[in-house]
N, C-alpha and C positions, 0 to 999 in steps of 0.2 A: 181458374178465373171464372167469376160468376157470369151467368148468361145475361146477355143484353135484353132488357124488357122490350116489349112491343111498344111501338109509337102510341098506341091507343092508351098506354098507361102513363103518359107524360104528366108532369106537374107544372104548375105556374111557378114563375121565379119567386114569387112571394112565399109560396108553399115550400119551395126548395130552401130558401134562406131561413124559413122557420125551422126546418129540420136541422140546419147548421146551428142555429141559435140554440135549439133544445140540446144539441150535442155538446156545445161549448159551455153553455151556462150550467150544465149539470156535472161538468168535470171539476172535481175538487182541486186537482193538481194545477189548474189554471186560474185559481182564485187565491188572492192574497199571497202572491209569490214575490219574494225579494229578487230583483233583477239588477245587475250591473250593466250600465249603458252610458252613452254620451248623448247630451241634448243637442237638437238641431232644430232650426227654424221655430224658435219659441215665440209664440204670439199671445197677447191678451186681448180677448174679445168679450165685452159685456161681463167682465169679471172672471170669465173662464180662461184657463191657460191651456192653449193648444200647442203641440209640439210633435216632433218625431224623435223616437229613441233609436239610435244606431249603434252598431258595433263595428270597429275598424280592425283590419288585419294589423297585428303588432309590428310586422316588418315593413309591409308595403304601404300601409295606411289606407288601403282601399276598403270601402264599405262592404261588409259581407253579411249584414243583417240590418233590417229596417222595419219599424212598425209605427203607426200613428198612435198618439196617446193624448189624454186630456186629464186636467185636474179641474174638477168642477169648482165653481166659485165659492160654495159654502165650505170647501175644504182648502182651497188654494190660499186664502188670506192667512189662515193660521199656519200652514206649512211654510209659506214664504217668509212670514215674520220670524218663525223659529230658524229657518235656514239662514237668513240674513244676520240674526243675532249671533249665530255660531261662526259663520264663514266671513261675515263682514261685507256680503254682497247679495244682490238680488238674484233670484233664480233666473238663469239666462242661458242663451245658446253657448255651446262649446264647453260645457262642464261634464266632468265625470261624476256620475250620480249613482246612488244605490236607492232604488225606489221600490215600493211595495205596489204591485199592479194586479189587476184582475182582468182577464180577457173577456170581452163582451162582443156580441155580434148582434147587429140590428138589421131587420129586413130591408130597410131603406138606406141606412148609412154605412153598412158593411162592418168589417172588423175593426176593432179599436181596443186599446187597453185603457183602463181607468186607473189613475194613480191615486192611491189613498193615503200614502205615507212616504216620507223621504228621510234618509239618514244623513244629515249635514256633516257629521264627523267624517264620513267616508270621503266626501268632496274635499273637505279641508285637509284630510290626510293625503289625498292624492296630489293636491297642489304642493303640499309641504314635501312629499316624497320626490316629486319631480325637481323641486328646487334643491333639495339635499343631494340628489343624484348629480346635478350639475356642479354643486359646490365640491362634492367629493372628487369628481373628475378633474376639476381645476386644481384641486390640492394635489392629487396624484401626479399631475403633469408639472407641478412646481411653478405655476405661473400666477396663483391666486394673490400673492403678496407683491408681485413685481411693480405694479403701478404705485402702490403705497410706499415702496421703498425709494422712489425717485426723489431727488432733491428739489426743493421748491426754490423759485427765484426769490430774491430778497423782497421785491415788491411786484407781485403779479398784476400787471396793468393791461396787458394785451390778451383779451379773452375771446376764445372761439366758443360760440353758443350754439348748442344743438337743441332746437325747440320748434314747435309749430308757430308760424309767424303771428297769427292772430290770437294765440292762446293768452288767457288771463295770467297764467303763471309767468309767461315771458314778459308781459307788460309789468307785472309786479317787480320782477327781477330788474328790468331796465330802470324803472322809476326809483327803486331803492339805491341803485348805483349812481344815477345821475343826481339825485337830491340828497346825497350824504352830507352830514353836518360838518364834515371836516374839509370840504372843498377838494377832495381827492379826484383826480382825472383818471377815468378808465376808457380804454379803447376796445370796443366790442365789434365782432363780426358775426352775423347770424348765418348759420348753415341750416336752412329750413329742412324740416323732416316731419313725417307723419308720426304722431305720438300715440296713436290709438288704432286698433284694428289689425287686420292681417298684413298690412303694408308697413307696420311699425319697424320690424327687424330689418328688412332690406333698405328702408328709407334712412334709418339711423346709421346703418353700416355705410351707406353711400356718403352721408355727411361726414363721417369719421375719415373715410378715404380721402375726401376732398381736403379736409383739414390737414391730413398727413402730407399731402403734396405741397403744402405751404407751411410746414411745421416750424420753420425758423422765424415766422412772423408772430408766433403766439407763445405766451407763457404757460397757459393752462387751458383746459377744455371744461365747459360746464354743460351738463346734460340735465335739462329741467323739464318738468311736466307738472301741471297742477293736480289737484286731488281728483279722485275718481274711485269707482268700485274696484275691489281686488281683481275682478275679472278683466277690467280695463287695463290693469297693470301686468297681466299674465304675459304679455308680449315681451316684457323685460326679463322674464325668467327664461332666457334663451342662451344656450351655450355659445353659439358663434358670436353673439353680441358681447357676452361677458368676456370671452377669451380675447376679443379685439381690444376691449377697454383695459383688461388686465395687462396687456402687452403694449399699450399705447406709449409712445416715446416721451410724452410730457404729462404731468399730473392731470387727473380727471376728477372733477367734482360732480357728484350725482345728487340732484335734488328732485325726487320723483314722489308725488303723492303727498300724503299727510304723515305726521310723526308715527302713526301706528303702522303705516304701510312699509313692507320690506320686500325687496326683490334681490335677485342674485347680483345685480349691478352694485348694490350696496356693499357686497362682500369683496368686490374686486377693485372698486374705485379708490383713489388716493384719499378722498374725503367723502363721507356720506353725510348730507344734511337733510333735515326733515321736509323743507319746502323750498321753492325757488327763491323766496325772499330771504330765507336763511343762507342760501348760496351767496346772494349779494352781501349779506351781512358778514359772512366769512371773509370775502375778498376785502371788504372795507376794514374789517378788523386787522387783517394782515397789513394793509396799507397804514393803518393807525399805529400798529406795532413798529413798522419801519420808520414812520414819522417820529414816534416817541423815541426810538433808538437814535435817530438823527438829532433830535433835540437834546437828548442826554449827551451825545458826543459834542454838540455845540457848547452846552453848558460846561462840559468837562474841559473843552479847549479854552473857553473864556476864564474858567477858574484857574487853569494851569498858567495861562498868560498873566493873569493878575498876580498869582503867587510868584511867578518868575520876575515880573516887574517890581513887586515889593522887595524880593530878595536882591534884585539888581540895584534898587535904590539904597538898600542897606549897605551893599558892597561899595556903591559909589560914595556914600556918606563916609564910610570907613576909610576908603582910599583918599577921599578929599582931606580928611583930617590928618593923614600921614604925609601928604605932599609937602607941607612947609618943613617938617622935620627932615624928610628925606632930601629935599632941596638943600637944606643947610648942610647935611652930611656930605652931599655930593660936592657942594662948594668948598667946604673944608678940606675934603680929600683932594680936590683939584688944586686948591691953593698950596697944599703941602707938596703935591707932585711938581707944581710950577716952581716952588722955592727950591726943591731938590734939583730940578733941571737947571735953574739959574746958577746954582752952585757948581754943578758939574760941567756946564757948558764951557767956561774958560779953560779948565783942565783938559776937557775932551778936545777943544779946539787946538790948544797948544800941542797936545800929543799928536793930533791929526796933521797939524802943519809941519811938525818935525818929521813925521813919517813921509809926508808928501815931498818935503824939501829933499830928503835923502833919496827918495825915489826919483825926483827930477834930476838930481845930480848924477845919479846912476844912469839915467837915460841920456843925459847930455854927454857923458863919457862915451857911451856906446854909439851915440850919433856921430861924435868926432872920429872915433875909430872906423865906423862904417864909411864916413865921407872920405877919409884918408885912403882906405882900401879901394873905394870906388874910383877915386882920382887916379890911383896907381894903375888900376886895370885899364882905365880909359887912356892913359899915356901910352901904355904898352900897346894898346890897340891901334892908337894913332900912328906910333912908330911903325907898326907892321903894315898899315895901310899906306904910309909914306913910301916904304920900300917898294910895295907893289906898284904904286904910281910911278916911281922913278924907273922901275923895270919896264913898265908898259909905255913909257913916254916915247913919242915919235923921234925925239932927238936921239935917244939911245938906240933906237932901231936904225936911224941913218948912220950913227956912228959905227954900226956893225956892217956897213957897206950896202944897205938897202936904199932904195929911192922911192919917192912918192910922185905920182903923175896926176895932174889936175887939168881939167878943161873947163874954162869958164868958172872957176872957183869951186868945182866939184871934183872929188876924188874919182879916178878912173880905175875900176876893178875888172873890166871886161872889154874885149874888142867890140862888143856890140854897142858900146857907148861912143865909138869913134867912127869917122868916115875919112877916106883919103883927102888930104888937103887941110885937115883940122890942125890948128896950132895949139900945141900942148905945152904945159910948163912942167918941168922935171925938177924936183927938189932933191938936193944931194947933201952930204954931211957938211960940206962947205959950199954954199952958194946954190944957184939954180940955173937952169938952162931952158931955152925955148927951142922947140923942134916942130917940124912939119911932118905930118903923117903921109907917107908915100905908099905904104903897102900894109895890108892887114892880114894876118894869118891866124 
């Protein structure tokens, strides 16, 4: 360890910084070196581009290296023009870049790196790589085509819209739907979301979750955003957002950016259109197709009815021409049948009368026999009843030595009916006698 110098050998800060400057500025390995980094806090001041170059941990995302950098105005204009021409966007914060830098140290302003060149193909390739990784993952998981395979309603009229409320793209979409030339009616509901910046993904996911809670009220979802730089659209190259749309239960239309802009959402949505206006045109086109199909059906029905009526008229005319001849044939046939009946009626009647006369005579004979038998049975029954009556007659009872006792015209069958002193009448076989009751036993 080198010995610590005496305090009398101290330097001013300017002198000390001059030594650092001489050391850094003379090292060739710190000049014109290509460095991979991510841009942060990019600012333009008086034509100069100031920023910080950072490096994040690949797993945790924590910043593990940081340095201030500048692109001087005389260099920045040319670099930014070339960068935009290749990547389609301005040099901005949050980009993965490959820059050629030289480390410089100034006694007053400290350490800084000066950017002298940039490789736009590296940035473009990194964006494409990230997008392709997400697409490959969705493909491996078998969900990239799920939303595209959903059946469409015949006429999608109930539209859930995910957009920023005051965005020009949303206004264009609504105007195009409302003022369509066919008078089609659409029912839209805006689910407001942030469509730019770090809050884009959670905001759009929240809107999709709210739509899903009322999924039966909508036919499809439209996610729209107007044009912007590719860096503004980077938020839509997100796995969670793409997976949610890929597995959404109703078709999703994505209209983000311009025709040249492509995001991962374009690969998973049921339909990708180039602009919000094109999304409205697609819905109008589907409505027109349904209307045209309905008109075709109406025309087909009218044509079929006309054909049927014409055919029916022909049949009616044909049958009308047949009616007189058919009526004559029916009349002739009926006349012949009547004549035949008129001829056969006397014979049939005579035959029927003879048969009925014979049947009546037979019944008459049976009735006479039945009456005779019945009378005979009734005579025998009367004789038997007469014999019983004669046997049970009181006269016959008296003839056998019995008597009948009466009191006041009533027959006496018990001593309970009598009291001593009563005068009773006793009927005998020959005559009757009166007696007075003197004793009861």
